[in-house]
C-alpha positions in Angstrom: 167.2 124.6 72.8 167.1 124.2 69.4 168.5 126.1 65.7 168.1 125.2 62.1 171.5 124.0 61.4 170.9 123.7 57.6 169.4 127.6 57.4 171.5 129.8 55.0 169.5 132.4 53.2 170.6 136.0 53.9 169.2 137.4 51.0 166.7 139.6 52.1 167.6 143.4 52.4 164.0 144.9 52.8 163.3 145.8 56.2 159.9 144.0 55.3 160.3 141.7 52.2 163.3 141.1 53.1 162.5 138.7 55.8 159.8 137.1 53.9 161.6 136.4 51.2 163.9 134.4 53.3 161.3 132.9 55.3 160.1 131.4 52.2 162.8 130.3 50.3 164.0 128.3 54.2 160.4 127.1 53.4 161.4 125.9 49.8 158.9 128.1 48.0 159.7 128.8 44.6 157.8 130.7 41.7 156.2 129.1 39.3 158.0 131.1 36.1 161.9 130.6 37.4 161.7 127.5 39.4 163.5 129.6 42.3 162.5 131.1 45.3 160.0 134.1 45.1 162.4 137.3 44.8 162.2 140.1 46.5 161.6 142.2 43.9 158.2 140.3 42.9 157.4 141.0 47.0 158.2 144.5 46.2 156.4 144.6 43.4 152.8 142.9 44.4 152.9 145.1 48.1 152.1 147.8 46.1 155.7 148.4 43.9 157.8 152.0 43.6 156.1 155.3 45.0 157.2 158.5 46.1 156.4 160.6 49.1 158.1 163.4 50.4 158.1 165.0 53.6 160.0 167.5 56.1 159.4 167.4 60.0 161.1 168.7 63.3 161.0 167.4 67.0 161.6 169.3 69.6 164.9 168.6 71.0 165.8 166.3 67.6 167.2 168.1 64.6 165.0 168.2 61.5 165.0 165.8 59.0 163.4 164.6 55.5 161.9 161.6 54.3 161.5 160.2 51.2 159.4 157.2 50.9 160.9 155.0 47.8 158.0 152.1 47.8 154.2 151.6 49.2 153.9 152.0 52.6 150.4 151.8 52.9 150.1 147.9 54.9 152.6 146.7 52.2 153.2 143.4 54.3 149.4 142.8 54.8 148.7 143.4 51.1 151.3 141.1 50.2 150.1 138.2 52.1 146.2 139.6 51.1 147.2 139.6 47.3 149.6 136.1 47.5 146.5 134.1 49.6 149.3 133.2 51.8 148.0 131.4 55.1 150.1 132.6 58.3 150.2 131.7 61.9 150.3 134.4 64.5 151.5 133.7 68.3 151.2 136.5 70.2 150.9 137.4 74.2 151.8 139.8 77.1 153.8 136.7 78.9 157.5 136.9 78.2 158.2 133.1 78.9 155.3 132.2 76.9 156.9 134.4 74.3 159.6 132.1 74.3 158.0 129.2 74.1 156.4 130.1 71.0 159.3 131.0 69.6 161.3 127.6 71.0 158.0 125.8 69.5 158.4 127.1 66.1 161.9 126.4 65.5 161.2 123.0 66.9 158.9 122.4 64.2 161.3 122.9 61.1 159.6 126.2 60.2 161.3 129.7 60.8 159.4 132.3 62.8 158.9 135.9 61.6 159.9 137.7 64.8 159.3 141.4 65.6 162.1 143.4 67.0 162.6 147.1 67.6 165.7 148.5 65.6 167.2 150.5 68.2 166.9 147.9 71.1 169.3 145.9 68.7 173.1 145.9 69.1 174.2 145.4 65.8 172.7 148.0 64.7 174.6 150.6 67.1 171.5 153.1 67.2 171.3 154.9 69.9 168.6 153.6 72.5 166.3 156.7 73.0 162.8 156.5 74.9 161.3 158.6 71.7 161.8 156.7 69.2 161.6 153.1 67.8 161.1 151.1 64.8 159.4 147.4 65.2 160.5 145.3 62.1 160.3 141.8 61.4 163.8 139.3 61.6 163.9 135.5 61.1 165.5 134.2 64.5 166.1 130.4 63.6 168.5 129.3 66.6 168.2 129.6 70.2 171.0 127.9 71.8 171.4 128.8 75.8 171.9 132.1 75.7 172.6 132.8 71.6 170.0 133.9 69.4 171.0 133.3 65.4 168.9 135.2 63.2 168.9 136.5 59.8 168.4 140.1 59.2 169.8 142.6 56.1 173.2 141.4 56.8 174.5 138.5 54.7 175.8 136.4 57.1 174.4 135.0 60.5 174.0 138.0 63.2 174.0 136.7 67.3 172.3 138.6 70.1 171.4 136.9 73.7 168.1 136.1 74.8 167.6 138.9 77.1 168.6 141.8 74.0 166.0 139.3 71.8 163.3 140.2 74.8 164.0 143.5 75.0 164.1 144.2 71.7 160.3 142.1 71.5 158.8 143.6 74.3 159.8 147.9 73.1 155.7 148.3 71.3 152.8 147.0 73.0 151.1 146.6 69.3 153.6 144.5 68.3 155.2 143.2 71.7 156.4 139.4 71.6 154.5 139.4 68.3 155.8 135.8 66.1 154.3 135.1 62.6 154.7 131.5 60.7 154.4 131.7 57.0 152.9 128.8 55.0 152.5 128.3 51.5 150.8 131.1 49.2 148.4 130.4 46.4 150.6 130.6 42.9 147.7 130.7 41.0 146.9 134.1 42.2 150.4 135.4 41.0 149.1 136.9 37.7 146.2 138.7 39.7 148.8 139.4 42.4 150.5 141.2 39.5 148.4 142.9 38.1 147.0 144.2 41.6 150.1 145.6 42.8 151.2 147.7 38.9 147.8 149.5 39.4 148.3 150.4 42.9 151.9 151.7 42.0 150.4 153.9 39.6 147.5 154.6 41.7 150.4 156.4 44.0 151.8 157.7 41.4 148.6 159.7 39.7 145.4 160.0 42.4 145.3 161.6 45.3 146.7 159.1 48.4 145.2 157.2 50.9 146.0 159.0 53.5 147.9 162.3 53.6 148.6 165.7 51.5 148.5 165.1 48.1 151.4 167.3 47.6 153.6 164.7 49.5 152.9 161.7 47.3 153.8 160.8 43.5 154.3 163.1 40.9 153.4 166.0 42.7 155.7 165.5 45.2 157.9 165.6 43.2 157.0 169.1 41.8 156.2 170.4 45.4 160.0 169.4 47.0 161.6 170.9 43.5 159.5 174.0 44.2 160.7 173.8 48.0 164.2 173.5 47.0 164.3 177.5 45.2 161.5 179.1 47.1 162.3 181.6 49.5 159.0 182.4 51.2 157.6 179.2 52.2 158.2 178.4 55.7 158.9 175.0 54.3 161.6 175.7 51.8 164.6 174.7 52.1 166.2 178.0 52.4 164.2 178.9 55.7 163.8 175.2 57.1 167.5 173.6 56.2 169.9 177.0 55.6 173.3 176.1 55.5 175.1 174.4 58.4 174.0 171.9 60.7 170.1 171.4 59.5 171.1 171.9 55.8 173.5 169.0 57.0 170.6 167.5 58.6 168.9 167.5 55.2 171.4 165.5 53.5 173.0 163.6 55.6 171.0 162.8 58.6 172.7 161.4 61.5 172.6 157.6 62.8 169.0 157.7 64.2 167.4 159.9 61.5 168.1 159.3 57.7 168.7 162.3 55.3 167.7 162.7 51.7 171.0 160.9 50.7 170.5 158.3 53.3 166.4 157.7 51.7 168.1 156.7 48.8 171.1 154.8 48.6 171.7 153.5 52.0 168.2 153.1 54.1 166.4 151.6 50.8 166.2 148.0 50.2 168.8 149.0 46.9 170.0 152.0 46.1 168.8 154.3 43.3 165.7 155.0 45.0 164.6 151.0 44.7 164.0 151.9 41.1 166.4 149.0 39.7 164.5 146.6 42.1 161.5 147.5 40.8 162.7 147.4 37.3 163.6 143.3 37.8 160.2 143.1 39.2 158.5 144.6 35.7 160.7 142.3 34.0 159.1 139.1 36.0 155.6 140.4 35.5 156.2 140.6 31.9 156.9 136.6 31.6 154.0 136.1 34.7 151.5 138.4 32.1 152.8 137.2 29.0 153.4 141.3 28.2 156.9 141.6 26.8 156.1 145.2 26.5 156.7 145.6 30.3 160.4 145.5 29.3 160.4 148.5 27.6 158.8 150.1 31.2 161.7 148.6 33.2 164.4 150.1 30.9 162.3 153.7 31.8 163.1 152.4 35.3 166.2 152.0 35.3 167.1 155.6 34.1 165.0 156.5 36.8 167.6 154.6 39.1 170.9 156.1 37.5 168.7 159.9 37.7 168.3 159.0 41.4 172.0 157.6 42.0 173.1 161.6 40.2 170.7 162.9 42.1 172.5 161.6 45.5 175.7 162.0 44.4 174.8 165.8 43.8 173.7 166.1 47.3 177.3 165.0 48.3 179.2 166.1 45.7 183.5 165.2 44.8 183.8 169.1 45.0 183.3 169.8 48.8 185.8 167.4 50.7 183.8 167.2 53.8 180.7 166.0 51.8 182.3 163.5 49.7 184.0 162.3 53.0 180.5 161.8 54.4 178.9 160.4 51.2 181.9 157.6 51.2 181.5 157.3 54.6 178.0 155.9 54.3 178.5 153.7 51.7 181.4 152.2 53.4 179.2 151.9 56.1 176.2 150.3 54.2 178.5 147.8 52.5 180.0 146.7 55.7 176.9 146.0 57.6 175.6 143.9 54.3 178.9 142.1 53.7 179.8 141.3 57.4 177.2 141.6 59.4 178.7 141.9 63.1 182.3 142.1 62.0 182.3 144.8 60.9 181.0 146.6 64.3 184.3 147.9 65.0 184.7 150.2 61.7 180.8 151.1 62.3 181.5 152.8 65.3 184.7 154.3 64.2 183.0 155.9 60.9 179.7 156.8 63.1 182.3 158.8 65.1 184.1 160.4 62.2 180.7 161.3 60.9 179.9 162.8 64.4 183.1 165.0 63.9 181.9 166.0 60.1 178.2 166.8 61.3 179.7 169.4 63.8 181.9 171.1 61.8 179.2 171.7 58.6 177.4 173.2 62.1 179.7 175.6 62.7 181.9 176.2 58.9 179.0 174.9 56.4 181.5 174.2 53.4 179.7 176.8 51.0 179.3 180.0 50.5 175.6 181.7 50.8 175.8 182.1 46.9 177.2 178.3 46.6 174.2 177.4 48.4 171.5 179.2 46.3 173.3 177.4 43.2 173.3 174.3 45.0 169.9 173.7 45.6 169.6 175.1 42.0 171.1 172.1 40.5 169.1 169.7 43.6 166.0 171.1 41.5 166.9 169.9 38.3 168.0 167.2 38.9 164.6 166.2 41.1 162.6 167.3 37.9 164.8 165.0 35.8 163.4 162.3 38.0 159.7 163.7 38.0 160.3 163.5 33.9 161.8 160.0 33.9 159.1 158.3 36.0 156.0 160.7 34.5 157.0 159.0 31.4 157.6 155.5 33.3 154.0 155.6 35.0 152.2 156.8 31.5 154.1 153.9 29.7 152.7 151.8 32.5 149.5 152.5 31.9 149.3 152.3 28.2 150.7 148.3 28.8 148.5 147.5 31.2 145.2 149.2 29.9 
């Protein structure tokens, strides 16, 4: 059974661009403008870049929850492959024996396969198995030795699972069952065009009608809609009615292990905190060189200001002045950092954090730490933060349009 002993690439952060970054870095692909591996920021920008979406959901038997989209979610991986003319071999079968043969053969050839797995089936995520919940994303598998599989996911160190655990995770969803993608070398002559198309897509996602869904759920309009729902008292989707103080408001702010809350989308679920605005600013700095447009640098600075505003919003959601919510914030940030830095070595501590978060969630459900008047002021303050982000990003997108025009 093979293992690539020279594999050292664990920098990828996002669930989609992270594995691509790691795989191409191992294969020695470099960017012409840096002479270094293609950055994940560059991949984010080319695949559609920064975006915003606001949604609320409730399914029977589960807490209501909120979803905040921070980057393009309309086929970003295929968009990235297409814009960079990135050749790839897709191996997929319904037979587990052939699926394992494909995996071993790719590793033995010296390539690193992207292997689609269900996050809820992986032991190191600590996500509870639920037949109604799943999430298929790629990881880099670079070793199969006996019953041990070695892979790179979003931790800065190797992760190991058993062959049975891998095969269970690979088989979870029919559409992606036993799927492997082997990347080759992208066409770097396409990079300037890819960067331009990525920027224009980001602009469109902020300002135009979305490819799918309601206009109020995407872009600049979504900020205004969210701000309105924070102070509206009559709309059935307002926070007053949909997320009243108690278990429901705590779910909106902090979620649970399987359902991110608003804080998570901004600080822990995204590839970077600040709703990934800092990563997008890094992309624009690279784009300034690639496109020979130095005027993109001030636009990047605007997105860094947006990142700061997003972090301020996250801190306002779980503020210092409310001990129960401050503890929630501290635990979630600790959880994020320990998994990224130490991988499986952190699992015992992460289990303890999850247990404490469950206790806090129960306490918040029974005795939410704000009076009714304080809840109203709390939501008004969140509204002000959301509108500040809207104004910063509106001006940033206007400036980006002017530069690209």
